[in-house]
PyMOL Python script that loads the backbone (N, CA, C, O; Angstrom):
from pymol import cmd

cmd.read_pdbstr("""\
ATOM      1  N   UNK A   1     -34.646 -29.081 -48.737  1.00  0.00           N
ATOM      2  CA  UNK A   1     -34.218 -28.214 -49.820  1.00  0.00           C
ATOM      3  C   UNK A   1     -32.735 -27.889 -49.630  1.00  0.00           C
ATOM      4  O   UNK A   1     -32.317 -27.440 -48.563  1.00  0.00           O
ATOM      5  N   UNK A   2     -31.967 -28.118 -50.657  1.00  0.00           N
ATOM      6  CA  UNK A   2     -30.541 -27.827 -50.594  1.00  0.00           C
ATOM      7  C   UNK A   2     -30.304 -26.354 -50.913  1.00  0.00           C
ATOM      8  O   UNK A   2     -30.906 -25.799 -51.832  1.00  0.00           O
ATOM      9  N   UNK A   3     -29.426 -25.738 -50.146  1.00  0.00           N
ATOM     10  CA  UNK A   3     -29.111 -24.323 -50.335  1.00  0.00           C
ATOM     11  C   UNK A   3     -28.072 -24.175 -51.434  1.00  0.00           C
ATOM     12  O   UNK A   3     -27.038 -24.842 -51.408  1.00  0.00           O
ATOM     13  N   UNK A   4     -28.339 -23.315 -52.387  1.00  0.00           N
ATOM     14  CA  UNK A   4     -27.449 -23.116 -53.527  1.00  0.00           C
ATOM     15  C   UNK A   4     -26.690 -21.806 -53.357  1.00  0.00           C
ATOM     16  O   UNK A   4     -27.271 -20.732 -53.515  1.00  0.00           O
ATOM     17  N   UNK A   5     -25.413 -21.877 -53.040  1.00  0.00           N
ATOM     18  CA  UNK A   5     -24.655 -20.670 -52.751  1.00  0.00           C
ATOM     19  C   UNK A   5     -24.442 -19.795 -53.982  1.00  0.00           C
ATOM     20  O   UNK A   5     -24.138 -18.611 -53.834  1.00  0.00           O
ATOM     21  N   UNK A   6     -24.591 -20.333 -55.188  1.00  0.00           N
ATOM     22  CA  UNK A   6     -24.433 -19.498 -56.378  1.00  0.00           C
ATOM     23  C   UNK A   6     -25.553 -18.474 -56.497  1.00  0.00           C
ATOM     24  O   UNK A   6     -25.395 -17.454 -57.168  1.00  0.00           O
ATOM     25  N   UNK A   7     -26.692 -18.743 -55.844  1.00  0.00           N
ATOM     26  CA  UNK A   7     -27.815 -17.812 -55.887  1.00  0.00           C
ATOM     27  C   UNK A   7     -27.773 -16.800 -54.747  1.00  0.00           C
ATOM     28  O   UNK A   7     -28.674 -15.970 -54.627  1.00  0.00           O
ATOM     29  N   UNK A   8     -26.749 -16.857 -53.918  1.00  0.00           N
ATOM     30  CA  UNK A   8     -26.635 -15.959 -52.770  1.00  0.00           C
ATOM     31  C   UNK A   8     -25.876 -14.707 -53.183  1.00  0.00           C
ATOM     32  O   UNK A   8     -24.677 -14.758 -53.454  1.00  0.00           O
ATOM     33  N   UNK A   9     -26.579 -13.588 -53.227  1.00  0.00           N
ATOM     34  CA  UNK A   9     -25.945 -12.335 -53.643  1.00  0.00           C
ATOM     35  C   UNK A   9     -25.417 -11.526 -52.461  1.00  0.00           C
ATOM     36  O   UNK A   9     -24.836 -10.460 -52.664  1.00  0.00           O
ATOM     37  N   UNK A  10     -25.605 -12.011 -51.226  1.00  0.00           N
ATOM     38  CA  UNK A  10     -25.122 -11.282 -50.057  1.00  0.00           C
ATOM     39  C   UNK A  10     -23.607 -11.471 -49.935  1.00  0.00           C
ATOM     40  O   UNK A  10     -23.132 -12.559 -49.609  1.00  0.00           O
ATOM     41  N   UNK A  11     -22.874 -10.423 -50.194  1.00  0.00           N
ATOM     42  CA  UNK A  11     -21.417 -10.487 -50.180  1.00  0.00           C
ATOM     43  C   UNK A  11     -20.845 -10.746 -48.792  1.00  0.00           C
ATOM     44  O   UNK A  11     -19.686 -11.142 -48.667  1.00  0.00           O
ATOM     45  N   UNK A  12     -21.648 -10.526 -47.741  1.00  0.00           N
ATOM     46  CA  UNK A  12     -21.196 -10.757 -46.369  1.00  0.00           C
ATOM     47  C   UNK A  12     -21.096 -12.248 -46.044  1.00  0.00           C
ATOM     48  O   UNK A  12     -20.569 -12.611 -44.992  1.00  0.00           O
ATOM     49  N   UNK A  13     -21.586 -13.104 -46.915  1.00  0.00           N
ATOM     50  CA  UNK A  13     -21.538 -14.545 -46.695  1.00  0.00           C
ATOM     51  C   UNK A  13     -20.259 -15.174 -47.241  1.00  0.00           C
ATOM     52  O   UNK A  13     -20.053 -16.377 -47.087  1.00  0.00           O
ATOM     53  N   UNK A  14     -19.402 -14.384 -47.872  1.00  0.00           N
ATOM     54  CA  UNK A  14     -18.167 -14.877 -48.471  1.00  0.00           C
ATOM     55  C   UNK A  14     -16.961 -14.334 -47.717  1.00  0.00           C
ATOM     56  O   UNK A  14     -16.800 -13.121 -47.582  1.00  0.00           O
ATOM     57  N   UNK A  15     -16.112 -15.238 -47.226  1.00  0.00           N
ATOM     58  CA  UNK A  15     -14.954 -14.856 -46.418  1.00  0.00           C
ATOM     59  C   UNK A  15     -13.992 -13.941 -47.169  1.00  0.00           C
ATOM     60  O   UNK A  15     -13.366 -13.075 -46.558  1.00  0.00           O
ATOM     61  N   UNK A  16     -13.866 -14.117 -48.467  1.00  0.00           N
ATOM     62  CA  UNK A  16     -12.940 -13.312 -49.271  1.00  0.00           C
ATOM     63  C   UNK A  16     -13.292 -11.822 -49.230  1.00  0.00           C
ATOM     64  O   UNK A  16     -12.431 -10.978 -49.477  1.00  0.00           O
ATOM     65  N   UNK A  17     -14.534 -11.499 -48.923  1.00  0.00           N
ATOM     66  CA  UNK A  17     -14.971 -10.096 -48.887  1.00  0.00           C
ATOM     67  C   UNK A  17     -14.777  -9.439 -47.528  1.00  0.00           C
ATOM     68  O   UNK A  17     -14.919  -8.223 -47.401  1.00  0.00           O
ATOM     69  N   UNK A  18     -14.455 -10.226 -46.520  1.00  0.00           N
ATOM     70  CA  UNK A  18     -14.305  -9.707 -45.156  1.00  0.00           C
ATOM     71  C   UNK A  18     -12.823  -9.494 -44.868  1.00  0.00           C
ATOM     72  O   UNK A  18     -12.018 -10.417 -44.995  1.00  0.00           O
ATOM     73  N   UNK A  19     -12.474  -8.290 -44.487  1.00  0.00           N
ATOM     74  CA  UNK A  19     -11.080  -7.936 -44.194  1.00  0.00           C
ATOM     75  C   UNK A  19     -10.979  -7.327 -42.802  1.00  0.00           C
ATOM     76  O   UNK A  19     -11.947  -6.758 -42.298  1.00  0.00           O
ATOM     77  N   UNK A  20      -9.816  -7.446 -42.185  1.00  0.00           N
ATOM     78  CA  UNK A  20      -9.561  -6.828 -40.886  1.00  0.00           C
ATOM     79  C   UNK A  20      -9.713  -5.310 -41.024  1.00  0.00           C
ATOM     80  O   UNK A  20      -9.191  -4.711 -41.964  1.00  0.00           O
ATOM     81  N   UNK A  21     -10.431  -4.695 -40.080  1.00  0.00           N
ATOM     82  CA  UNK A  21     -10.631  -3.252 -40.091  1.00  0.00           C
ATOM     83  C   UNK A  21     -11.848  -2.797 -40.880  1.00  0.00           C
ATOM     84  O   UNK A  21     -12.174  -1.610 -40.882  1.00  0.00           O
ATOM     85  N   UNK A  22     -12.522  -3.718 -41.547  1.00  0.00           N
ATOM     86  CA  UNK A  22     -13.691  -3.385 -42.360  1.00  0.00           C
ATOM     87  C   UNK A  22     -14.892  -3.086 -41.465  1.00  0.00           C
ATOM     88  O   UNK A  22     -15.169  -3.863 -40.552  1.00  0.00           O
ATOM     89  N   UNK A  23     -15.618  -1.984 -41.696  1.00  0.00           N
ATOM     90  CA  UNK A  23     -16.822  -1.708 -40.908  1.00  0.00           C
ATOM     91  C   UNK A  23     -17.954  -2.633 -41.362  1.00  0.00           C
ATOM     92  O   UNK A  23     -18.232  -2.741 -42.556  1.00  0.00           O
ATOM     93  N   UNK A  24     -18.605  -3.300 -40.401  1.00  0.00           N
ATOM     94  CA  UNK A  24     -19.648  -4.266 -40.711  1.00  0.00           C
ATOM     95  C   UNK A  24     -20.816  -4.159 -39.741  1.00  0.00           C
ATOM     96  O   UNK A  24     -20.708  -3.548 -38.678  1.00  0.00           O
ATOM     97  N   UNK A  25     -21.931  -4.766 -40.127  1.00  0.00           N
ATOM     98  CA  UNK A  25     -23.081  -4.942 -39.245  1.00  0.00           C
ATOM     99  C   UNK A  25     -23.197  -6.434 -38.984  1.00  0.00           C
ATOM    100  O   UNK A  25     -23.252  -7.225 -39.926  1.00  0.00           O
ATOM    101  N   UNK A  26     -23.236  -6.831 -37.703  1.00  0.00           N
ATOM    102  CA  UNK A  26     -23.329  -8.239 -37.338  1.00  0.00           C
ATOM    103  C   UNK A  26     -24.565  -8.480 -36.484  1.00  0.00           C
ATOM    104  O   UNK A  26     -25.120  -7.554 -35.893  1.00  0.00           O
ATOM    105  N   UNK A  27     -24.991  -9.746 -36.429  1.00  0.00           N
ATOM    106  CA  UNK A  27     -26.022 -10.170 -35.485  1.00  0.00           C
ATOM    107  C   UNK A  27     -25.327 -11.013 -34.431  1.00  0.00           C
ATOM    108  O   UNK A  27     -24.710 -12.030 -34.747  1.00  0.00           O
ATOM    109  N   UNK A  28     -25.429 -10.590 -33.180  1.00  0.00           N
ATOM    110  CA  UNK A  28     -24.859 -11.333 -32.068  1.00  0.00           C
ATOM    111  C   UNK A  28     -25.725 -12.552 -31.773  1.00  0.00           C
ATOM    112  O   UNK A  28     -26.906 -12.565 -32.121  1.00  0.00           O
ATOM    113  N   UNK A  29     -25.161 -13.570 -31.141  1.00  0.00           N
ATOM    114  CA  UNK A  29     -25.890 -14.792 -30.801  1.00  0.00           C
ATOM    115  C   UNK A  29     -27.165 -14.473 -30.016  1.00  0.00           C
ATOM    116  O   UNK A  29     -28.224 -15.037 -30.291  1.00  0.00           O
ATOM    117  N   UNK A  30     -27.062 -13.579 -29.053  1.00  0.00           N
ATOM    118  CA  UNK A  30     -28.222 -13.259 -28.208  1.00  0.00           C
ATOM    119  C   UNK A  30     -29.328 -12.531 -28.983  1.00  0.00           C
ATOM    120  O   UNK A  30     -30.469 -12.475 -28.525  1.00  0.00           O
ATOM    121  N   UNK A  31     -28.996 -11.980 -30.142  1.00  0.00           N
ATOM    122  CA  UNK A  31     -29.965 -11.224 -30.937  1.00  0.00           C
ATOM    123  C   UNK A  31     -30.427 -11.974 -32.185  1.00  0.00           C
ATOM    124  O   UNK A  31     -31.052 -11.377 -33.061  1.00  0.00           O
ATOM    125  N   UNK A  32     -30.130 -13.273 -32.281  1.00  0.00           N
ATOM    126  CA  UNK A  32     -30.483 -14.008 -33.490  1.00  0.00           C
ATOM    127  C   UNK A  32     -31.984 -14.048 -33.739  1.00  0.00           C
ATOM    128  O   UNK A  32     -32.413 -13.989 -34.891  1.00  0.00           O
ATOM    129  N   UNK A  33     -32.790 -14.145 -32.692  1.00  0.00           N
ATOM    130  CA  UNK A  33     -34.248 -14.209 -32.865  1.00  0.00           C
ATOM    131  C   UNK A  33     -34.813 -12.893 -33.374  1.00  0.00           C
ATOM    132  O   UNK A  33     -35.734 -12.889 -34.191  1.00  0.00           O
ATOM    133  N   UNK A  34     -34.275 -11.780 -32.902  1.00  0.00           N
ATOM    134  CA  UNK A  34     -34.799 -10.469 -33.294  1.00  0.00           C
ATOM    135  C   UNK A  34     -34.103  -9.915 -34.537  1.00  0.00           C
ATOM    136  O   UNK A  34     -34.678  -9.102 -35.260  1.00  0.00           O
ATOM    137  N   UNK A  35     -32.873 -10.350 -34.787  1.00  0.00           N
ATOM    138  CA  UNK A  35     -32.126  -9.847 -35.939  1.00  0.00           C
ATOM    139  C   UNK A  35     -31.497  -8.484 -35.702  1.00  0.00           C
ATOM    140  O   UNK A  35     -31.006  -7.852 -36.637  1.00  0.00           O
ATOM    141  N   UNK A  36     -31.510  -8.028 -34.444  1.00  0.00           N
ATOM    142  CA  UNK A  36     -30.917  -6.725 -34.118  1.00  0.00           C
ATOM    143  C   UNK A  36     -29.443  -6.717 -34.502  1.00  0.00           C
ATOM    144  O   UNK A  36     -28.704  -7.652 -34.192  1.00  0.00           O
ATOM    145  N   UNK A  37     -29.030  -5.667 -35.170  1.00  0.00           N
ATOM    146  CA  UNK A  37     -27.655  -5.574 -35.656  1.00  0.00           C
ATOM    147  C   UNK A  37     -26.782  -4.727 -34.736  1.00  0.00           C
ATOM    148  O   UNK A  37     -27.240  -3.769 -34.114  1.00  0.00           O
ATOM    149  N   UNK A  38     -25.525  -5.107 -34.674  1.00  0.00           N
ATOM    150  CA  UNK A  38     -24.506  -4.384 -33.929  1.00  0.00           C
ATOM    151  C   UNK A  38     -23.441  -3.969 -34.930  1.00  0.00           C
ATOM    152  O   UNK A  38     -23.073  -4.747 -35.810  1.00  0.00           O
ATOM    153  N   UNK A  39     -22.948  -2.749 -34.797  1.00  0.00           N
ATOM    154  CA  UNK A  39     -21.995  -2.215 -35.769  1.00  0.00           C
ATOM    155  C   UNK A  39     -20.604  -2.102 -35.163  1.00  0.00           C
ATOM    156  O   UNK A  39     -20.452  -1.804 -33.978  1.00  0.00           O
ATOM    157  N   UNK A  40     -19.599  -2.343 -35.983  1.00  0.00           N
ATOM    158  CA  UNK A  40     -18.221  -2.239 -35.525  1.00  0.00           C
ATOM    159  C   UNK A  40     -17.267  -2.587 -36.654  1.00  0.00           C
ATOM    160  O   UNK A  40     -17.676  -2.802 -37.795  1.00  0.00           O
ATOM    161  N   UNK A  41     -15.997  -2.638 -36.313  1.00  0.00           N
ATOM    162  CA  UNK A  41     -14.960  -2.989 -37.285  1.00  0.00           C
ATOM    163  C   UNK A  41     -14.417  -4.372 -36.962  1.00  0.00           C
ATOM    164  O   UNK A  41     -14.287  -4.741 -35.795  1.00  0.00           O
ATOM    165  N   UNK A  42     -14.104  -5.127 -37.995  1.00  0.00           N
ATOM    166  CA  UNK A  42     -13.610  -6.490 -37.841  1.00  0.00           C
ATOM    167  C   UNK A  42     -12.213  -6.465 -37.228  1.00  0.00           C
ATOM    168  O   UNK A  42     -11.311  -5.793 -37.729  1.00  0.00           O
ATOM    169  N   UNK A  43     -12.052  -7.213 -36.131  1.00  0.00           N
ATOM    170  CA  UNK A  43     -10.736  -7.364 -35.518  1.00  0.00           C
ATOM    171  C   UNK A  43     -10.137  -8.725 -35.874  1.00  0.00           C
ATOM    172  O   UNK A  43      -8.948  -8.827 -36.176  1.00  0.00           O
ATOM    173  N   UNK A  44     -10.973  -9.774 -35.836  1.00  0.00           N
ATOM    174  CA  UNK A  44     -10.544 -11.125 -36.213  1.00  0.00           C
ATOM    175  C   UNK A  44     -11.646 -11.789 -37.007  1.00  0.00           C
ATOM    176  O   UNK A  44     -12.825 -11.491 -36.818  1.00  0.00           O
ATOM    177  N   UNK A  45     -11.261 -12.696 -37.900  1.00  0.00           N
ATOM    178  CA  UNK A  45     -12.217 -13.512 -38.650  1.00  0.00           C
ATOM    179  C   UNK A  45     -12.154 -14.922 -38.064  1.00  0.00           C
ATOM    180  O   UNK A  45     -11.089 -15.539 -38.038  1.00  0.00           O
ATOM    181  N   UNK A  46     -13.289 -15.427 -37.596  1.00  0.00           N
ATOM    182  CA  UNK A  46     -13.320 -16.733 -36.945  1.00  0.00           C
ATOM    183  C   UNK A  46     -13.695 -17.871 -37.894  1.00  0.00           C
ATOM    184  O   UNK A  46     -13.226 -18.995 -37.719  1.00  0.00           O
ATOM    185  N   UNK A  47     -14.522 -17.600 -38.885  1.00  0.00           N
ATOM    186  CA  UNK A  47     -14.937 -18.642 -39.824  1.00  0.00           C
ATOM    187  C   UNK A  47     -13.800 -18.955 -40.777  1.00  0.00           C
ATOM    188  O   UNK A  47     -13.242 -18.057 -41.407  1.00  0.00           O
ATOM    189  N   UNK A  48     -13.455 -20.244 -40.882  1.00  0.00           N
ATOM    190  CA  UNK A  48     -12.360 -20.633 -41.786  1.00  0.00           C
ATOM    191  C   UNK A  48     -12.869 -21.001 -43.175  1.00  0.00           C
ATOM    192  O   UNK A  48     -12.101 -20.978 -44.136  1.00  0.00           O
ATOM    193  N   UNK A  49     -14.151 -21.338 -43.294  1.00  0.00           N
ATOM    194  CA  UNK A  49     -14.719 -21.722 -44.584  1.00  0.00           C
ATOM    195  C   UNK A  49     -14.812 -20.505 -45.509  1.00  0.00           C
ATOM    196  O   UNK A  49     -14.928 -19.372 -45.042  1.00  0.00           O
ATOM    197  N   UNK A  50     -14.761 -20.744 -46.798  1.00  0.00           N
ATOM    198  CA  UNK A  50     -14.846 -19.659 -47.783  1.00  0.00           C
ATOM    199  C   UNK A  50     -16.244 -19.055 -47.849  1.00  0.00           C
ATOM    200  O   UNK A  50     -16.409 -17.909 -48.267  1.00  0.00           O
ATOM    201  N   UNK A  51     -17.263 -19.835 -47.431  1.00  0.00           N
ATOM    202  CA  UNK A  51     -18.655 -19.391 -47.518  1.00  0.00           C
ATOM    203  C   UNK A  51     -19.425 -19.901 -46.299  1.00  0.00           C
ATOM    204  O   UNK A  51     -19.180 -21.009 -45.822  1.00  0.00           O
ATOM    205  N   UNK A  52     -20.355 -19.088 -45.799  1.00  0.00           N
ATOM    206  CA  UNK A  52     -21.265 -19.541 -44.746  1.00  0.00           C
ATOM    207  C   UNK A  52     -22.632 -18.920 -45.006  1.00  0.00           C
ATOM    208  O   UNK A  52     -22.740 -17.708 -45.187  1.00  0.00           O
ATOM    209  N   UNK A  53     -23.663 -19.734 -45.025  1.00  0.00           N
ATOM    210  CA  UNK A  53     -25.008 -19.284 -45.405  1.00  0.00           C
ATOM    211  C   UNK A  53     -25.618 -18.268 -44.438  1.00  0.00           C
ATOM    212  O   UNK A  53     -26.493 -17.499 -44.836  1.00  0.00           O
ATOM    213  N   UNK A  54     -25.180 -18.248 -43.189  1.00  0.00           N
ATOM    214  CA  UNK A  54     -25.721 -17.285 -42.218  1.00  0.00           C
ATOM    215  C   UNK A  54     -24.784 -16.118 -41.963  1.00  0.00           C
ATOM    216  O   UNK A  54     -25.091 -15.255 -41.140  1.00  0.00           O
ATOM    217  N   UNK A  55     -23.655 -16.071 -42.645  1.00  0.00           N
ATOM    218  CA  UNK A  55     -22.700 -14.976 -42.482  1.00  0.00           C
ATOM    219  C   UNK A  55     -21.401 -15.457 -41.855  1.00  0.00           C
ATOM    220  O   UNK A  55     -21.385 -16.427 -41.098  1.00  0.00           O
ATOM    221  N   UNK A  56     -20.339 -14.783 -42.172  1.00  0.00           N
ATOM    222  CA  UNK A  56     -19.016 -15.108 -41.653  1.00  0.00           C
ATOM    223  C   UNK A  56     -18.932 -14.628 -40.200  1.00  0.00           C
ATOM    224  O   UNK A  56     -19.298 -13.491 -39.901  1.00  0.00           O
ATOM    225  N   UNK A  57     -18.453 -15.489 -39.301  1.00  0.00           N
ATOM    226  CA  UNK A  57     -18.357 -15.135 -37.878  1.00  0.00           C
ATOM    227  C   UNK A  57     -17.067 -14.352 -37.643  1.00  0.00           C
ATOM    228  O   UNK A  57     -15.985 -14.763 -38.060  1.00  0.00           O
ATOM    229  N   UNK A  58     -17.211 -13.211 -36.963  1.00  0.00           N
ATOM    230  CA  UNK A  58     -16.074 -12.329 -36.706  1.00  0.00           C
ATOM    231  C   UNK A  58     -16.097 -11.839 -35.261  1.00  0.00           C
ATOM    232  O   UNK A  58     -17.112 -11.925 -34.571  1.00  0.00           O
ATOM    233  N   UNK A  59     -14.944 -11.319 -34.822  1.00  0.00           N
ATOM    234  CA  UNK A  59     -14.830 -10.595 -33.559  1.00  0.00           C
ATOM    235  C   UNK A  59     -14.687  -9.120 -33.927  1.00  0.00           C
ATOM    236  O   UNK A  59     -13.834  -8.751 -34.734  1.00  0.00           O
ATOM    237  N   UNK A  60     -15.526  -8.288 -33.328  1.00  0.00           N
ATOM    238  CA  UNK A  60     -15.456  -6.847 -33.581  1.00  0.00           C
ATOM    239  C   UNK A  60     -14.381  -6.213 -32.708  1.00  0.00           C
ATOM    240  O   UNK A  60     -13.855  -6.846 -31.793  1.00  0.00           O
ATOM    241  N   UNK A  61     -14.066  -4.965 -32.999  1.00  0.00           N
ATOM    242  CA  UNK A  61     -13.045  -4.242 -32.231  1.00  0.00           C
ATOM    243  C   UNK A  61     -13.433  -4.036 -30.768  1.00  0.00           C
ATOM    244  O   UNK A  61     -12.573  -3.740 -29.938  1.00  0.00           O
ATOM    245  N   UNK A  62     -14.729  -4.190 -30.441  1.00  0.00           N
ATOM    246  CA  UNK A  62     -15.167  -4.092 -29.041  1.00  0.00           C
ATOM    247  C   UNK A  62     -15.307  -5.476 -28.396  1.00  0.00           C
ATOM    248  O   UNK A  62     -15.927  -5.610 -27.341  1.00  0.00           O
ATOM    249  N   UNK A  63     -14.728  -6.504 -29.034  1.00  0.00           N
ATOM    250  CA  UNK A  63     -14.653  -7.897 -28.547  1.00  0.00           C
ATOM    251  C   UNK A  63     -15.968  -8.659 -28.619  1.00  0.00           C
ATOM    252  O   UNK A  63     -16.058  -9.759 -28.073  1.00  0.00           O
ATOM    253  N   UNK A  64     -16.994  -8.115 -29.271  1.00  0.00           N
ATOM    254  CA  UNK A  64     -18.244  -8.847 -29.437  1.00  0.00           C
ATOM    255  C   UNK A  64     -18.120  -9.770 -30.646  1.00  0.00           C
ATOM    256  O   UNK A  64     -17.441  -9.441 -31.618  1.00  0.00           O
ATOM    257  N   UNK A  65     -18.778 -10.922 -30.580  1.00  0.00           N
ATOM    258  CA  UNK A  65     -18.706 -11.923 -31.638  1.00  0.00           C
ATOM    259  C   UNK A  65     -20.070 -12.039 -32.303  1.00  0.00           C
ATOM    260  O   UNK A  65     -21.097 -12.137 -31.631  1.00  0.00           O
ATOM    261  N   UNK A  66     -20.067 -12.027 -33.635  1.00  0.00           N
ATOM    262  CA  UNK A  66     -21.320 -12.174 -34.365  1.00  0.00           C
ATOM    263  C   UNK A  66     -21.072 -12.556 -35.808  1.00  0.00           C
ATOM    264  O   UNK A  66     -19.933 -12.635 -36.268  1.00  0.00           O
ATOM    265  N   UNK A  67     -22.180 -12.792 -36.519  1.00  0.00           N
ATOM    266  CA  UNK A  67     -22.102 -13.146 -37.931  1.00  0.00           C
ATOM    267  C   UNK A  67     -22.392 -11.914 -38.790  1.00  0.00           C
ATOM    268  O   UNK A  67     -23.371 -11.203 -38.567  1.00  0.00           O
ATOM    269  N   UNK A  68     -21.536 -11.680 -39.761  1.00  0.00           N
ATOM    270  CA  UNK A  68     -21.656 -10.498 -40.615  1.00  0.00           C
ATOM    271  C   UNK A  68     -22.913 -10.606 -41.466  1.00  0.00           C
ATOM    272  O   UNK A  68     -23.117 -11.596 -42.168  1.00  0.00           O
ATOM    273  N   UNK A  69     -23.755  -9.573 -41.398  1.00  0.00           N
ATOM    274  CA  UNK A  69     -24.970  -9.492 -42.195  1.00  0.00           C
ATOM    275  C   UNK A  69     -24.834  -8.485 -43.322  1.00  0.00           C
ATOM    276  O   UNK A  69     -25.489  -8.596 -44.359  1.00  0.00           O
ATOM    277  N   UNK A  70     -23.963  -7.490 -43.102  1.00  0.00           N
ATOM    278  CA  UNK A  70     -23.831  -6.418 -44.095  1.00  0.00           C
ATOM    279  C   UNK A  70     -22.446  -5.807 -43.968  1.00  0.00           C
ATOM    280  O   UNK A  70     -21.927  -5.616 -42.868  1.00  0.00           O
ATOM    281  N   UNK A  71     -21.866  -5.507 -45.111  1.00  0.00           N
ATOM    282  CA  UNK A  71     -20.594  -4.777 -45.149  1.00  0.00           C
ATOM    283  C   UNK A  71     -20.962  -3.312 -45.317  1.00  0.00           C
ATOM    284  O   UNK A  71     -21.633  -2.938 -46.279  1.00  0.00           O
ATOM    285  N   UNK A  72     -20.524  -2.493 -44.384  1.00  0.00           N
ATOM    286  CA  UNK A  72     -20.871  -1.074 -44.386  1.00  0.00           C
ATOM    287  C   UNK A  72     -19.893  -0.289 -45.268  1.00  0.00           C
ATOM    288  O   UNK A  72     -18.760  -0.720 -45.478  1.00  0.00           O
ATOM    289  N   UNK A  73     -20.338   0.865 -45.783  1.00  0.00           N
ATOM    290  CA  UNK A  73     -19.425   1.699 -46.571  1.00  0.00           C
ATOM    291  C   UNK A  73     -18.259   2.182 -45.700  1.00  0.00           C
ATOM    292  O   UNK A  73     -18.451   2.546 -44.540  1.00  0.00           O
ATOM    293  N   UNK A  74     -17.076   2.180 -46.260  1.00  0.00           N
ATOM    294  CA  UNK A  74     -15.914   2.636 -45.507  1.00  0.00           C
ATOM    295  C   UNK A  74     -15.936   4.140 -45.388  1.00  0.00           C
ATOM    296  O   UNK A  74     -16.307   4.845 -46.326  1.00  0.00           O
ATOM    297  N   UNK A  75     -15.532   4.634 -44.217  1.00  0.00           N
ATOM    298  CA  UNK A  75     -15.480   6.081 -43.981  1.00  0.00           C
ATOM    299  C   UNK A  75     -14.281   6.649 -44.734  1.00  0.00           C
ATOM    300  O   UNK A  75     -13.227   6.020 -44.816  1.00  0.00           O
ATOM    301  N   UNK A  76     -14.460   7.836 -45.276  1.00  0.00           N
ATOM    302  CA  UNK A  76     -13.367   8.472 -46.024  1.00  0.00           C
ATOM    303  C   UNK A  76     -12.774   9.617 -45.239  1.00  0.00           C
ATOM    304  O   UNK A  76     -11.844  10.271 -45.708  1.00  0.00           O
TER     305      UNK A  76
END
""", "prot")
cmd.dss("prot")
cmd.show_as("cartoon", "prot")
cmd.util.cbc("prot")
cmd.orient("prot")
């Protein structure tokens, strides 16, 4: 089955939506089986593609690397 990105409503799968300093929830490599999320702010964006079906890979401000699953509301 071919994956159709036009049907993907998760905004965390699109690189254009991920910005430096943005608060996000990621899944670390070691937590992929459980789906446990880690929260932090984006320090670097590692994925160069405009879209990734499992989430854009980023480095958080605490140096952990994971794929973005959710963009969190920004603190005011």
